[in-house]
N, C-alpha and C positions, 0 to 999 in steps of 0.2 A: 504494500500500500504506500503510495508516494508520499503521503503526509506524515509517515512515521520514519524518521531518519535513523539509520543504523550507523554505528561508530566507524565501520570500515568502508573505505572507498573501493570502487571497482578496480582501482589501479594497484591495490595492495592485498591480493588474496594470500592466504596461508595454507598451501596444500597439505602440510604435515603438522599435526598437533597431537600431543599426548593427552590422556585423560586429565593429567595434572594441569597441563596448559589450559584445557577447556574450563576447568574449575576456577581458574583465575580470571576468566573473562567476565565482563559485566553481564548481569542477569537481565534479560529483556522479556517482556510479555506484551501481548496485544492489548491496547487500551482504547481502541476505537469502538464504533457502534457494532453491536451484535444483535441480530434478529433471530429469535428462536421460532422455527416453523413447526407448529404443533397441530396442524389440521389441513384438510384439503383446500379450504378456501384461502388460507394464507399461502400455501404452496403455489396455487394458481396465480395469486396476486404478484408474487415476486419473479415469476418465470420470464416475463418480458425483459426485466432488468438483467437477469442471469444470461439470457441469450444475447444481450447486447454487449456483454463483457468480452474483452479480447483474451484475457488470462484469468483463470480461477485457480487459487490454491486449493488442493483437494486432499481430503483425508477421511477416514471412517473410524468409528470407535465400536468395539464389541465388548460386551460384558465379559470380564475375565473368568476363567475356569480355574477352580482350585481342587477339583477331584477328577481322577482319570475317567474318561468316558463322557464327561460333560461337554456340551457343545451349545453355543448360542449364536443366533443369526446377528448380523450387524444391527446396532441400535441407533447409531447416529451417523449422519453424513455432514461433513463440514465443507463449505465452499466459501472461499475468501475472494471477494471482488475488490475493485479499486477503492471503494469507500466504506465497505462494511463486510462483516462475516455473517454467513447464514448457517445456523445449526438446525438440521432437519431431524426431528425425532420420528423415526420410521414407524414405530408402533402406533403413533397417534395419527398417521396418515393412511387413509383407506385406499386412495387411488395414487399409486406411485408412478403412473405413466408420465406426468409432467417431468419428474426427476429423471426418468429413463430418457426422455427426449434431450435433456441437456447433456447427459452422459454419452449420448449418441451423436451429438452435434460436433462435426469435425471442424467447424469454424471457430469454436471456442476451445482454447487450450486449457486442459485440466492437468496441472503440474503437481506431482506428489512423489512419495517414496514407497517402494514395494507395491506398486500399483497392481501388478498381476494378481497378487493375493487378495487385494481389496475388491477387485472386479469379480473374482471367483466368489467371495463372500456375498457380494451384492446380488449375484445371480441366484442366491438362495431365496431372495424375497421379490425379485422382479427380473424380467428378461429385457435385455437391450444389446445392441451391437456397439461395443465401445469404439469411440472415435475421438481424436483430438487429445489423447492422453500422452503426457511426457513423463518419462521416468527420470527423476532428477539424479539418481545415482549414476545412470549411464551418461547423462548429459555432463555431469561433473567429471566423470572418469575421463572423458575425451579431452578435458582441459587440464588433466594431471592431478586432480584432487583424489585423495584416498578416502573415499566416503563409505560409511556403512550404516547410515541412519540420519534422521532429520537433525538430531542434536549435533552430530559430528559435522554434517554439512553446514549447519548454521554457524558453527564455530569457524570452520575453514574458510567459508566464503564471506560471511557478514561480520565476523569478529565478535559474535555475541554468544551467550549461553542461555539456553531455554530450559525450563524446569520440566521434569517428567514425573512430578510428584503425584498427580491425580490419575496416572495411567491405569492403575489397577482398581479404580473405583467402579461402582455399579452404574453403567451407562444406560440401564433400562429404567432408572428412576423416573417417575412421572414428572417430577420437577427437579431439574438439574441444580446442584449446589453451585454457588458462585465460583468456587475453585474449579469445578468441572467446566463451567462456561469459559473461564479464562484459559484453562489448559487446552480445551478443544479449539477455541478460536485462535490461539497462538500457533498451534500446529499447522492449521490451514494457512494462516497469514504468513508464517515464515516460509512455507513452501512456495507461495507466490513471490515473496521477496528473493528467495534463492534463485528461482527461475529468471526473474528480471535481472538479477546480478549476472548470472551466467550468460544470458542473452546479450547483455551489453558487453561483457567480456569477449564474447564471440565476435561481435561487431568490431571491437577494437583490434583484435587479432587479425581479422580479415582486412581491415583498412590498412594496418601496418604492413601486411604481406603484399598488398597491392602497391603501396608506395615504394616498397623495396624492389619491386620488379620494373619500375618505371626508369 
């Protein structure tokens, strides 16, 4: 999100950081508008805005399992746009076809980490043909970043540390706790920020190579 400034510039990425290095970075969380989508009418109302976005940060949350054999479908979908983050509570939405339409819209980039697994999980609750998805781990790898998760990517590219404290909370709660809202919104927001950083970095590398061949 452009109005949230991160401490690191696109000119100074740090491809290699240890866990100790990451723990010394400034903690950053999303503090912009969050819209919780908890019904069909609200979902339909935000769809035009979502389809108008060029880039969405994408993530899902699933209720954690603590016993062998337990399995839960995805509970939350997070989509971060330019000016706000949307949290979609799937169990409260009867008709998920509008969400399926944005996930199948090849004109809107959905940027996230470990996307293949998220898509598989979402297919448990709705069918769609995925389009426009960008795997940030692969995108970063092509730029020389050693990435293995959102937290590491955020540190390497943006120079920030994000909290994973609410990761194992109950995402099927009827009313999300404030800490859950911040955590879920931050994950989607930072995915969008990482994509924008890497995209600008790619542009700079491309322009630099072009000027060198003249």
